[in-house]
All heavy atoms as TSV, in Angstrom:
chain	resi	resn	atom	element	x	y	z
A	1	MET	N	N	88.304	105.327	85.366
A	1	MET	CA	C	87.768	105.065	86.643
A	1	MET	C	C	88.552	105.821	87.685
A	1	MET	O	O	89.772	105.626	87.774
A	1	MET	CB	C	87.827	103.488	86.862
A	1	MET	CG	C	87.737	103.091	88.282
A	1	MET	SD	S	87.949	101.341	88.728
A	1	MET	CE	C	87.776	100.392	87.315
A	2	PRO	N	N	87.929	106.631	88.530
A	2	PRO	CA	C	88.634	107.313	89.600
A	2	PRO	C	C	89.145	106.293	90.562
A	2	PRO	O	O	88.442	105.311	90.923
A	2	PRO	CB	C	87.544	108.175	90.235
A	2	PRO	CG	C	86.472	108.259	89.267
A	2	PRO	CD	C	86.538	107.069	88.461
A	3	HIS	N	N	90.417	106.402	90.972
A	3	HIS	CA	C	91.006	105.421	91.943
A	3	HIS	C	C	92.193	105.989	92.655
A	3	HIS	O	O	92.720	107.048	92.373
A	3	HIS	CB	C	91.457	104.228	91.091
A	3	HIS	CG	C	92.529	104.502	90.098
A	3	HIS	ND1	N	92.297	105.026	88.880
A	3	HIS	CD2	C	93.879	104.315	90.159
A	3	HIS	CE1	C	93.410	105.207	88.222
A	3	HIS	NE2	N	94.403	104.745	89.017
A	4	PHE	N	N	92.583	105.242	93.672
A	4	PHE	CA	C	93.807	105.501	94.403
A	4	PHE	C	C	94.853	104.540	93.853
A	4	PHE	O	O	94.506	103.352	93.511
A	4	PHE	CB	C	93.633	105.235	95.908
A	4	PHE	CG	C	92.604	106.126	96.524
A	4	PHE	CD1	C	91.286	105.682	96.749
A	4	PHE	CD2	C	92.919	107.371	96.916
A	4	PHE	CE1	C	90.340	106.494	97.334
A	4	PHE	CE2	C	92.005	108.238	97.514
A	4	PHE	CZ	C	90.703	107.796	97.692
A	5	GLY	N	N	96.096	104.899	93.797
A	5	GLY	CA	C	97.092	104.040	93.232
A	5	GLY	C	C	98.343	104.019	94.096
A	5	GLY	O	O	98.681	104.903	94.806
A	6	VAL	N	N	99.072	102.837	93.967
A	6	VAL	CA	C	100.325	102.607	94.652
A	6	VAL	C	C	101.264	101.947	93.685
A	6	VAL	O	O	100.895	101.019	92.902
A	6	VAL	CB	C	100.100	101.616	95.854
A	6	VAL	CG1	C	101.450	101.325	96.556
A	6	VAL	CG2	C	99.117	102.171	96.838
A	7	ILE	N	N	102.497	102.441	93.610
A	7	ILE	CA	C	103.512	101.853	92.793
A	7	ILE	C	C	104.477	101.051	93.714
A	7	ILE	O	O	104.983	101.568	94.671
A	7	ILE	CB	C	104.308	102.920	92.016
A	7	ILE	CG1	C	103.400	103.698	91.076
A	7	ILE	CG2	C	105.509	102.292	91.254
A	7	ILE	CD1	C	104.010	104.875	90.399
A	8	LEU	N	N	104.638	99.767	93.357
A	8	LEU	CA	C	105.445	98.867	94.132
A	8	LEU	C	C	106.632	98.399	93.236
A	8	LEU	O	O	106.603	98.564	92.022
A	8	LEU	CB	C	104.644	97.665	94.522
A	8	LEU	CG	C	103.345	97.878	95.330
A	8	LEU	CD1	C	102.573	96.596	95.419
A	8	LEU	CD2	C	103.706	98.367	96.721
A	9	SER	N	N	107.598	97.758	93.869
A	9	SER	CA	C	108.621	97.017	93.151
A	9	SER	C	C	107.957	95.795	92.531
A	9	SER	O	O	106.923	95.340	93.027
A	9	SER	CB	C	109.782	96.591	94.075
A	9	SER	OG	O	109.372	95.626	94.928
A	10	ILE	N	N	108.537	95.229	91.518
A	10	ILE	CA	C	107.955	94.035	90.922
A	10	ILE	C	C	107.879	92.876	91.926
A	10	ILE	O	O	106.805	92.233	92.037
A	10	ILE	CB	C	108.679	93.621	89.561
A	10	ILE	CG1	C	108.380	94.682	88.519
A	10	ILE	CG2	C	108.261	92.247	89.153
A	10	ILE	CD1	C	109.137	94.477	87.219
A	11	PRO	N	N	108.889	92.614	92.716
A	11	PRO	CA	C	108.785	91.498	93.654
A	11	PRO	C	C	107.639	91.721	94.716
A	11	PRO	O	O	106.928	90.837	95.079
A	11	PRO	CB	C	110.150	91.410	94.346
A	11	PRO	CG	C	111.086	91.987	93.362
A	11	PRO	CD	C	110.308	93.101	92.658
A	12	ASP	N	N	107.567	93.020	95.173
A	12	ASP	CA	C	106.428	93.334	96.087
A	12	ASP	C	C	105.035	93.191	95.465
A	12	ASP	O	O	104.129	92.706	96.022
A	12	ASP	CB	C	106.599	94.739	96.673
A	12	ASP	CG	C	107.721	94.887	97.650
A	12	ASP	OD1	O	108.158	93.844	98.176
A	12	ASP	OD2	O	108.197	96.017	97.903
A	13	PHE	N	N	104.949	93.645	94.180
A	13	PHE	CA	C	103.696	93.478	93.444
A	13	PHE	C	C	103.336	92.026	93.360
A	13	PHE	O	O	102.209	91.635	93.585
A	13	PHE	CB	C	103.829	94.107	91.999
A	13	PHE	CG	C	102.608	93.931	91.203
A	13	PHE	CD1	C	101.610	94.889	91.138
A	13	PHE	CD2	C	102.424	92.786	90.426
A	13	PHE	CE1	C	100.488	94.742	90.380
A	13	PHE	CE2	C	101.329	92.641	89.620
A	13	PHE	CZ	C	100.350	93.600	89.628
A	14	GLN	N	N	104.281	91.168	92.925
A	14	GLN	CA	C	104.018	89.752	92.756
A	14	GLN	C	C	103.646	89.109	94.075
A	14	GLN	O	O	102.752	88.254	94.159
A	14	GLN	CB	C	105.170	89.074	92.082
A	14	GLN	CG	C	105.390	89.485	90.654
A	14	GLN	CD	C	106.691	89.060	90.032
A	14	GLN	OE1	O	107.706	88.803	90.697
A	14	GLN	NE2	N	106.706	89.008	88.707
A	15	GLY	N	N	104.321	89.528	95.139
A	15	GLY	CA	C	103.989	88.961	96.463
A	15	GLY	C	C	102.621	89.338	96.914
A	15	GLY	O	O	101.851	88.543	97.439
A	16	LEU	N	N	102.252	90.595	96.682
A	16	LEU	CA	C	100.901	91.095	97.031
A	16	LEU	C	C	99.848	90.332	96.174
A	16	LEU	O	O	98.815	89.869	96.720
A	16	LEU	CB	C	100.770	92.580	96.816
A	16	LEU	CG	C	99.399	93.170	97.094
A	16	LEU	CD1	C	98.920	92.922	98.476
A	16	LEU	CD2	C	99.392	94.648	96.738
A	17	ALA	N	N	100.096	90.196	94.925
A	17	ALA	CA	C	99.118	89.485	94.035
A	17	ALA	C	C	98.992	88.012	94.491
A	17	ALA	O	O	97.884	87.521	94.601
A	17	ALA	CB	C	99.650	89.489	92.590
A	18	ASP	N	N	100.054	87.401	94.939
A	18	ASP	CA	C	99.958	86.002	95.399
A	18	ASP	C	C	99.154	85.957	96.699
A	18	ASP	O	O	98.320	85.039	96.870
A	18	ASP	CB	C	101.407	85.428	95.656
A	18	ASP	CG	C	102.166	85.154	94.363
A	18	ASP	OD1	O	101.525	85.157	93.315
A	18	ASP	OD2	O	103.401	85.015	94.476
A	19	ARG	N	N	99.403	86.858	97.632
A	19	ARG	CA	C	98.667	86.938	98.850
A	19	ARG	C	C	97.169	87.193	98.655
A	19	ARG	O	O	96.288	86.579	99.294
A	19	ARG	CB	C	99.258	87.915	99.858
A	19	ARG	CG	C	100.596	87.513	100.428
A	19	ARG	CD	C	101.096	88.394	101.572
A	19	ARG	NE	N	101.125	89.794	101.261
A	19	ARG	CZ	C	102.104	90.455	100.568
A	19	ARG	NH1	N	103.137	89.727	100.160
A	19	ARG	NH2	N	102.083	91.725	100.409
A	20	LEU	N	N	96.862	88.110	97.702
A	20	LEU	CA	C	95.462	88.420	97.453
A	20	LEU	C	C	94.735	87.190	96.858
A	20	LEU	O	O	93.629	86.886	97.204
A	20	LEU	CB	C	95.338	89.641	96.492
A	20	LEU	CG	C	95.727	90.947	97.138
A	20	LEU	CD1	C	95.870	92.012	96.102
A	20	LEU	CD2	C	94.797	91.349	98.256
A	21	ARG	N	N	95.450	86.503	95.909
A	21	ARG	CA	C	94.835	85.312	95.294
A	21	ARG	C	C	94.602	84.252	96.396
A	21	ARG	O	O	93.549	83.595	96.425
A	21	ARG	CB	C	95.741	84.707	94.279
A	21	ARG	CG	C	95.711	85.497	92.955
A	21	ARG	CD	C	96.577	84.749	91.890
A	21	ARG	NE	N	96.728	85.569	90.701
A	21	ARG	CZ	C	97.932	86.094	90.337
A	21	ARG	NH1	N	99.053	85.821	90.992
A	21	ARG	NH2	N	98.008	86.852	89.302
A	22	ALA	N	N	95.615	84.038	97.242
A	22	ALA	CA	C	95.461	82.994	98.293
A	22	ALA	C	C	94.333	83.340	99.273
A	22	ALA	O	O	93.715	82.454	99.778
A	22	ALA	CB	C	96.811	82.916	99.085
A	23	ALA	N	N	94.057	84.604	99.442
A	23	ALA	CA	C	92.989	85.078	100.306
A	23	ALA	C	C	91.622	85.052	99.616
A	23	ALA	O	O	90.600	85.310	100.286
A	23	ALA	CB	C	93.256	86.463	100.900
A	24	GLY	N	N	91.601	84.722	98.324
A	24	GLY	CA	C	90.318	84.745	97.619
A	24	GLY	C	C	89.799	86.096	97.263
A	24	GLY	O	O	88.581	86.236	96.995
A	25	THR	N	N	90.671	87.096	97.230
A	25	THR	CA	C	90.230	88.463	96.928
A	25	THR	C	C	89.837	88.582	95.471
A	25	THR	O	O	90.563	88.187	94.603
A	25	THR	CB	C	91.389	89.453	97.253
A	25	THR	OG1	O	91.740	89.337	98.612
A	25	THR	CG2	C	90.934	90.889	96.987
A	26	GLU	N	N	88.659	89.201	95.235
A	26	GLU	CA	C	88.238	89.416	93.852
A	26	GLU	C	C	88.873	90.698	93.344
A	26	GLU	O	O	88.866	91.702	93.965
A	26	GLU	CB	C	86.688	89.604	93.836
A	26	GLU	CG	C	85.884	88.388	93.666
A	26	GLU	CD	C	84.454	88.660	93.392
A	26	GLU	OE1	O	84.151	89.448	92.441
A	26	GLU	OE2	O	83.660	88.144	94.185
A	27	CYS	N	N	89.405	90.615	92.121
A	27	CYS	CA	C	89.958	91.809	91.503
A	27	CYS	C	C	89.020	92.271	90.363
A	27	CYS	O	O	88.380	91.453	89.703
A	27	CYS	CB	C	91.300	91.444	90.856
A	27	CYS	SG	S	92.617	91.197	92.065
A	28	VAL	N	N	88.912	93.583	90.220
A	28	VAL	CA	C	88.150	94.139	89.107
A	28	VAL	C	C	88.944	93.879	87.830
A	28	VAL	O	O	88.363	93.508	86.802
A	28	VAL	CB	C	87.935	95.694	89.325
A	28	VAL	CG1	C	87.277	96.307	88.149
A	28	VAL	CG2	C	87.176	95.842	90.579
A	29	ILE	N	N	90.278	94.055	87.893
A	29	ILE	CA	C	91.186	93.674	86.825
A	29	ILE	C	C	92.253	92.831	87.480
A	29	ILE	O	O	93.007	93.249	88.341
A	29	ILE	CB	C	91.792	94.951	86.160
A	29	ILE	CG1	C	90.746	95.780	85.500
A	29	ILE	CG2	C	92.907	94.524	85.139
A	29	ILE	CD1	C	91.211	97.143	84.946
A	30	GLU	N	N	92.321	91.571	87.073
A	30	GLU	CA	C	93.296	90.625	87.552
A	30	GLU	C	C	94.704	91.065	87.210
A	30	GLU	O	O	94.910	91.800	86.270
A	30	GLU	CB	C	93.041	89.254	86.956
A	30	GLU	CG	C	91.739	88.632	87.352
A	30	GLU	CD	C	91.672	88.262	88.817
A	30	GLU	OE1	O	92.742	87.900	89.405
A	30	GLU	OE2	O	90.579	88.315	89.393
A	31	PRO	N	N	95.686	90.707	88.032
A	31	PRO	CA	C	97.103	91.047	87.793
A	31	PRO	C	C	97.523	90.556	86.394
A	31	PRO	O	O	97.255	89.455	85.998
A	31	PRO	CB	C	97.883	90.342	88.817
A	31	PRO	CG	C	96.851	90.068	89.929
A	31	PRO	CD	C	95.575	89.843	89.279
A	32	TYR	N	N	98.118	91.545	85.646
A	32	TYR	CA	C	98.651	91.230	84.337
A	32	TYR	C	C	99.732	92.227	83.985
A	32	TYR	O	O	99.919	93.235	84.649
A	32	TYR	CB	C	97.572	91.119	83.296
A	32	TYR	CG	C	97.087	92.494	82.763
A	32	TYR	CD1	C	97.403	92.932	81.514
A	32	TYR	CD2	C	96.253	93.299	83.568
A	32	TYR	CE1	C	96.959	94.161	81.015
A	32	TYR	CE2	C	95.789	94.477	83.070
A	32	TYR	CZ	C	96.155	94.922	81.810
A	32	TYR	OH	O	95.689	96.135	81.392
A	33	VAL	N	N	100.464	91.957	82.890
A	33	VAL	CA	C	101.460	92.855	82.411
A	33	VAL	C	C	100.902	93.639	81.246
A	33	VAL	O	O	100.449	93.067	80.249
A	33	VAL	CB	C	102.763	92.106	81.961
A	33	VAL	CG1	C	103.790	93.150	81.401
A	33	VAL	CG2	C	103.328	91.305	83.105
A	34	ARG	N	N	100.897	94.968	81.376
A	34	ARG	CA	C	100.304	95.865	80.366
A	34	ARG	C	C	101.451	96.450	79.516
A	34	ARG	O	O	102.514	96.747	80.117
A	34	ARG	CB	C	99.601	96.948	81.109
A	34	ARG	CG	C	98.869	97.924	80.262
A	34	ARG	CD	C	98.046	98.854	81.144
A	34	ARG	NE	N	97.374	99.826	80.276
A	34	ARG	CZ	C	96.813	100.905	80.727
A	34	ARG	NH1	N	96.919	101.229	82.018
A	34	ARG	NH2	N	96.215	101.706	79.921
A	35	PHE	N	N	101.317	96.621	78.281
A	35	PHE	CA	C	102.291	97.205	77.407
A	35	PHE	C	C	103.587	96.335	77.368
A	35	PHE	O	O	104.696	96.908	77.216
A	35	PHE	CB	C	102.634	98.640	77.764
A	35	PHE	CG	C	101.464	99.585	77.847
A	35	PHE	CD1	C	101.287	100.273	79.017
A	35	PHE	CD2	C	100.551	99.716	76.818
A	35	PHE	CE1	C	100.186	101.140	79.166
A	35	PHE	CE2	C	99.455	100.556	76.948
A	35	PHE	CZ	C	99.270	101.264	78.101
A	36	GLU	N	N	103.424	95.023	77.442
A	36	GLU	CA	C	104.623	94.184	77.517
A	36	GLU	C	C	105.535	94.417	76.308
A	36	GLU	O	O	105.140	94.484	75.156
A	36	GLU	CB	C	104.199	92.736	77.533
A	36	GLU	CG	C	105.322	91.799	77.917
A	36	GLU	CD	C	104.823	90.376	78.328
A	36	GLU	OE1	O	103.681	90.102	78.225
A	36	GLU	OE2	O	105.702	89.626	78.710
A	37	GLY	N	N	106.850	94.634	76.661
A	37	GLY	CA	C	107.848	94.894	75.640
A	37	GLY	C	C	107.841	96.289	75.034
A	37	GLY	O	O	108.515	96.528	74.049
A	38	GLN	N	N	106.984	97.139	75.552
A	38	GLN	CA	C	106.820	98.473	75.051
A	38	GLN	C	C	107.278	99.560	76.102
A	38	GLN	O	O	107.393	99.213	77.288
A	38	GLN	CB	C	105.423	98.766	74.602
A	38	GLN	CG	C	104.910	97.821	73.562
A	38	GLN	CD	C	103.463	98.122	73.264
A	38	GLN	OE1	O	103.030	99.275	73.185
A	38	GLN	NE2	N	102.673	97.052	73.192
A	39	GLN	N	N	107.344	100.777	75.692
A	39	GLN	CA	C	107.589	101.886	76.613
A	39	GLN	C	C	106.439	101.860	77.670
A	39	GLN	O	O	105.245	101.732	77.316
A	39	GLN	CB	C	107.601	103.224	75.879
A	39	GLN	CG	C	107.870	104.383	76.763
A	39	GLN	CD	C	107.965	105.695	75.994
A	39	GLN	OE1	O	107.885	105.740	74.740
A	39	GLN	NE2	N	108.122	106.793	76.669
A	40	GLY	N	N	106.751	102.069	78.934
A	40	GLY	CA	C	105.800	102.071	79.976
A	40	GLY	C	C	105.288	100.694	80.445
A	40	GLY	O	O	104.271	100.624	81.164
A	41	GLU	N	N	106.002	99.641	80.106
A	41	GLU	CA	C	105.591	98.263	80.538
A	41	GLU	C	C	105.354	98.281	82.037
A	41	GLU	O	O	106.139	98.778	82.789
A	41	GLU	CB	C	106.644	97.268	80.177
A	41	GLU	CG	C	106.335	95.883	80.638
A	41	GLU	CD	C	107.345	94.842	80.229
A	41	GLU	OE1	O	107.888	94.953	79.139
A	41	GLU	OE2	O	107.544	93.919	81.017
A	42	GLN	N	N	104.249	97.673	82.420
A	42	GLN	CA	C	103.849	97.687	83.845
A	42	GLN	C	C	103.043	96.499	84.227
A	42	GLN	O	O	102.254	95.962	83.441
A	42	GLN	CB	C	103.099	98.906	84.158
A	42	GLN	CG	C	101.814	99.089	83.364
A	42	GLN	CD	C	101.149	100.468	83.496
A	42	GLN	OE1	O	100.229	100.587	84.208
A	42	GLN	NE2	N	101.711	101.400	82.738
A	43	HIS	N	N	103.242	96.018	85.448
A	43	HIS	CA	C	102.397	95.032	86.093
A	43	HIS	C	C	101.237	95.858	86.733
A	43	HIS	O	O	101.546	96.841	87.361
A	43	HIS	CB	C	103.127	94.251	87.097
A	43	HIS	CG	C	104.294	93.521	86.539
A	43	HIS	ND1	N	104.282	92.100	86.454
A	43	HIS	CD2	C	105.475	93.884	86.056
A	43	HIS	CE1	C	105.407	91.655	85.969
A	43	HIS	NE2	N	106.142	92.770	85.673
A	44	THR	N	N	100.028	95.399	86.583
A	44	THR	CA	C	98.931	96.185	87.167
A	44	THR	C	C	97.767	95.264	87.598
A	44	THR	O	O	97.596	94.179	87.073
A	44	THR	CB	C	98.396	97.291	86.179
A	44	THR	OG1	O	97.457	98.085	86.835
A	44	THR	CG2	C	97.751	96.628	84.984
A	45	MET	N	N	96.991	95.777	88.566
A	45	MET	CA	C	95.790	95.070	89.000
A	45	MET	C	C	94.896	96.156	89.701
A	45	MET	O	O	95.451	97.096	90.283
A	45	MET	CB	C	96.036	93.883	89.917
A	45	MET	CG	C	96.695	94.247	91.254
A	45	MET	SD	S	96.976	92.779	92.273
A	45	MET	CE	C	98.360	93.272	93.184
A	46	PHE	N	N	93.632	95.931	89.665
A	46	PHE	CA	C	92.643	96.811	90.323
A	46	PHE	C	C	91.739	95.972	91.219
A	46	PHE	O	O	91.341	94.856	90.817
A	46	PHE	CB	C	91.700	97.492	89.319
A	46	PHE	CG	C	92.267	98.722	88.683
A	46	PHE	CD1	C	93.134	98.649	87.610
A	46	PHE	CD2	C	91.909	99.969	89.188
A	46	PHE	CE1	C	93.621	99.836	87.021
A	46	PHE	CE2	C	92.400	101.165	88.596
A	46	PHE	CZ	C	93.240	101.090	87.527
A	47	LEU	N	N	91.429	96.460	92.360
A	47	LEU	CA	C	90.485	95.796	93.256
A	47	LEU	C	C	89.709	96.908	93.998
A	47	LEU	O	O	90.075	98.052	93.973
A	47	LEU	CB	C	91.137	94.849	94.211
A	47	LEU	CG	C	92.283	95.404	95.127
A	47	LEU	CD1	C	91.953	95.083	96.545
A	47	LEU	CD2	C	93.590	94.796	94.731
A	48	LEU	N	N	88.669	96.519	94.681
A	48	LEU	CA	C	87.839	97.439	95.494
A	48	LEU	C	C	88.106	97.164	96.959
A	48	LEU	O	O	88.163	96.059	97.418
A	48	LEU	CB	C	86.352	97.293	95.180
A	48	LEU	CG	C	85.939	97.450	93.722
A	48	LEU	CD1	C	84.477	97.202	93.559
A	48	LEU	CD2	C	86.366	98.933	93.198
A	49	ASP	N	N	88.217	98.327	97.722
A	49	ASP	CA	C	88.372	98.138	99.174
A	49	ASP	C	C	87.016	97.886	99.776
A	49	ASP	O	O	85.989	97.908	99.032
A	49	ASP	CB	C	89.145	99.333	99.791
A	49	ASP	CG	C	88.326	100.622	99.862
A	49	ASP	OD1	O	87.095	100.622	99.543
A	49	ASP	OD2	O	88.889	101.676	100.176
A	50	PRO	N	N	86.880	97.605	101.046
A	50	PRO	CA	C	85.568	97.287	101.653
A	50	PRO	C	C	84.531	98.389	101.491
A	50	PRO	O	O	83.306	98.149	101.533
A	50	PRO	CB	C	85.926	97.030	103.106
A	50	PRO	CG	C	87.291	96.509	103.115
A	50	PRO	CD	C	87.999	97.309	101.986
A	51	ALA	N	N	84.972	99.651	101.305
A	51	ALA	CA	C	84.057	100.769	101.098
A	51	ALA	C	C	83.668	100.997	99.644
A	51	ALA	O	O	82.946	101.904	99.314
A	51	ALA	CB	C	84.650	102.051	101.700
A	52	GLY	N	N	84.261	100.186	98.756
A	52	GLY	CA	C	83.978	100.296	97.312
A	52	GLY	C	C	84.884	101.216	96.543
A	52	GLY	O	O	84.675	101.500	95.369
A	53	ASN	N	N	85.960	101.718	97.206
A	53	ASN	CA	C	86.885	102.579	96.485
A	53	ASN	C	C	87.826	101.665	95.641
A	53	ASN	O	O	88.269	100.653	96.035
A	53	ASN	CB	C	87.786	103.296	97.515
A	53	ASN	CG	C	86.988	104.234	98.379
A	53	ASN	OD1	O	86.290	105.168	97.875
A	53	ASN	ND2	N	87.036	104.051	99.686
A	54	ALA	N	N	88.043	102.126	94.421
A	54	ALA	CA	C	88.970	101.445	93.494
A	54	ALA	C	C	90.395	101.650	93.888
A	54	ALA	O	O	90.814	102.798	94.140
A	54	ALA	CB	C	88.708	101.899	92.061
A	55	LEU	N	N	91.159	100.602	93.980
A	55	LEU	CA	C	92.583	100.648	94.282
A	55	LEU	C	C	93.375	100.058	93.119
A	55	LEU	O	O	93.029	98.957	92.636
A	55	LEU	CB	C	92.915	99.849	95.516
A	55	LEU	CG	C	92.105	100.275	96.773
A	55	LEU	CD1	C	92.420	99.258	97.933
A	55	LEU	CD2	C	92.384	101.668	97.219
A	56	GLU	N	N	94.380	100.749	92.650
A	56	GLU	CA	C	95.301	100.190	91.624
A	56	GLU	C	C	96.649	99.923	92.205
A	56	GLU	O	O	97.198	100.813	92.883
A	56	GLU	CB	C	95.377	101.151	90.475
A	56	GLU	CG	C	96.331	100.651	89.359
A	56	GLU	CD	C	96.585	101.590	88.224
A	56	GLU	OE1	O	96.432	102.859	88.438
A	56	GLU	OE2	O	96.994	101.126	87.192
A	57	PHE	N	N	97.178	98.807	91.958
A	57	PHE	CA	C	98.542	98.489	92.350
A	57	PHE	C	C	99.311	98.220	91.064
A	57	PHE	O	O	98.779	97.544	90.180
A	57	PHE	CB	C	98.572	97.217	93.253
A	57	PHE	CG	C	97.942	97.446	94.595
A	57	PHE	CD1	C	96.588	97.191	94.722
A	57	PHE	CD2	C	98.661	97.963	95.659
A	57	PHE	CE1	C	95.932	97.440	95.922
A	57	PHE	CE2	C	98.016	98.184	96.844
A	57	PHE	CZ	C	96.657	97.896	97.018
A	58	LYS	N	N	100.522	98.824	90.947
A	58	LYS	CA	C	101.299	98.581	89.742
A	58	LYS	C	C	102.768	98.551	90.097
A	58	LYS	O	O	103.191	99.025	91.126
A	58	LYS	CB	C	100.959	99.544	88.628
A	58	LYS	CG	C	101.233	100.984	88.952
A	58	LYS	CD	C	101.065	101.959	87.771
A	58	LYS	CE	C	99.801	101.761	86.973
A	58	LYS	NZ	N	99.610	102.668	85.842
A	59	ALA	N	N	103.553	98.050	89.146
A	59	ALA	CA	C	104.981	97.965	89.224
A	59	ALA	C	C	105.571	98.128	87.846
A	59	ALA	O	O	105.046	97.602	86.849
A	59	ALA	CB	C	105.446	96.630	89.847
A	60	PHE	N	N	106.657	98.840	87.766
A	60	PHE	CA	C	107.354	99.100	86.483
A	60	PHE	C	C	108.721	98.387	86.477
A	60	PHE	O	O	109.428	98.415	87.493
A	60	PHE	CB	C	107.552	100.569	86.264
A	60	PHE	CG	C	106.338	101.352	85.996
A	60	PHE	CD1	C	105.554	101.812	87.088
A	60	PHE	CD2	C	105.919	101.656	84.722
A	60	PHE	CE1	C	104.388	102.549	86.848
A	60	PHE	CE2	C	104.756	102.350	84.519
A	60	PHE	CZ	C	103.947	102.771	85.588
A	61	ALA	N	N	109.030	97.775	85.355
A	61	ALA	CA	C	110.354	97.200	85.201
A	61	ALA	C	C	111.437	98.279	85.218
A	61	ALA	O	O	112.510	98.097	85.653
A	61	ALA	CB	C	110.413	96.371	83.924
A	62	ASP	N	N	111.051	99.471	84.696
A	62	ASP	CA	C	111.931	100.633	84.612
A	62	ASP	C	C	111.183	101.826	85.262
A	62	ASP	O	O	110.316	102.359	84.614
A	62	ASP	CB	C	112.271	100.914	83.175
A	62	ASP	CG	C	113.164	102.080	83.001
A	62	ASP	OD1	O	113.477	102.853	83.975
A	62	ASP	OD2	O	113.580	102.373	81.776
A	63	ASP	N	N	111.574	102.168	86.457
A	63	ASP	CA	C	110.855	103.277	87.160
A	63	ASP	C	C	110.886	104.589	86.437
A	63	ASP	O	O	110.038	105.456	86.686
A	63	ASP	CB	C	111.421	103.422	88.553
A	63	ASP	CG	C	110.998	102.340	89.529
A	63	ASP	OD1	O	109.980	101.656	89.238
A	63	ASP	OD2	O	111.723	102.102	90.529
A	64	SER	N	N	111.796	104.780	85.520
A	64	SER	CA	C	111.843	106.020	84.755
A	64	SER	C	C	110.675	106.068	83.768
A	64	SER	O	O	110.385	107.157	83.179
A	64	SER	CB	C	113.167	106.150	83.982
A	64	SER	OG	O	113.204	105.267	82.890
A	65	GLN	N	N	109.932	105.019	83.589
A	65	GLN	CA	C	108.774	104.998	82.702
A	65	GLN	C	C	107.458	105.264	83.402
A	65	GLN	O	O	106.423	105.206	82.722
A	65	GLN	CB	C	108.716	103.589	82.021
A	65	GLN	CG	C	109.937	103.253	81.190
A	65	GLN	CD	C	110.009	104.180	79.967
A	65	GLN	OE1	O	109.072	104.241	79.173
A	65	GLN	NE2	N	111.087	104.920	79.834
A	66	VAL	N	N	107.456	105.662	84.642
A	66	VAL	CA	C	106.218	105.881	85.413
A	66	VAL	C	C	105.369	106.907	84.715
A	66	VAL	O	O	104.162	106.675	84.581
A	66	VAL	CB	C	106.529	106.349	86.827
A	66	VAL	CG1	C	105.314	106.798	87.517
A	66	VAL	CG2	C	107.212	105.175	87.618
A	67	PHE	N	N	105.937	107.902	84.142
A	67	PHE	CA	C	105.094	109.001	83.490
A	67	PHE	C	C	105.290	108.950	81.996
A	67	PHE	O	O	105.049	109.966	81.303
A	67	PHE	CB	C	105.454	110.340	84.068
A	67	PHE	CG	C	105.067	110.475	85.584
A	67	PHE	CD1	C	106.046	110.494	86.527
A	67	PHE	CD2	C	103.719	110.494	85.939
A	67	PHE	CE1	C	105.709	110.535	87.841
A	67	PHE	CE2	C	103.381	110.533	87.262
A	67	PHE	CZ	C	104.356	110.553	88.235
A	68	ALA	N	N	105.752	107.811	81.409
A	68	ALA	CA	C	105.938	107.777	79.988
A	68	ALA	C	C	104.602	107.851	79.220
A	68	ALA	O	O	103.574	107.375	79.675
A	68	ALA	CB	C	106.625	106.433	79.611
A	69	ALA	N	N	104.585	108.545	78.133
A	69	ALA	CA	C	103.409	108.687	77.349
A	69	ALA	C	C	103.113	107.443	76.531
A	69	ALA	O	O	103.908	106.626	76.215
A	69	ALA	CB	C	103.558	109.867	76.359
């Protein structure tokens, strides 16, 4: 899916996810941990902005894994 993305710290990601839930924001992909315990482990969520553009927010436990295969 074509999208815009932002990488946050884990605390910032969790705070954003909490604020979005509290506001009743619908996510295309709800916040979850992808590749848990593996190379590239990341927190991720997708939502649509008011114009319908897909936005991805993610956070890595290890920032050196951002471009891990």
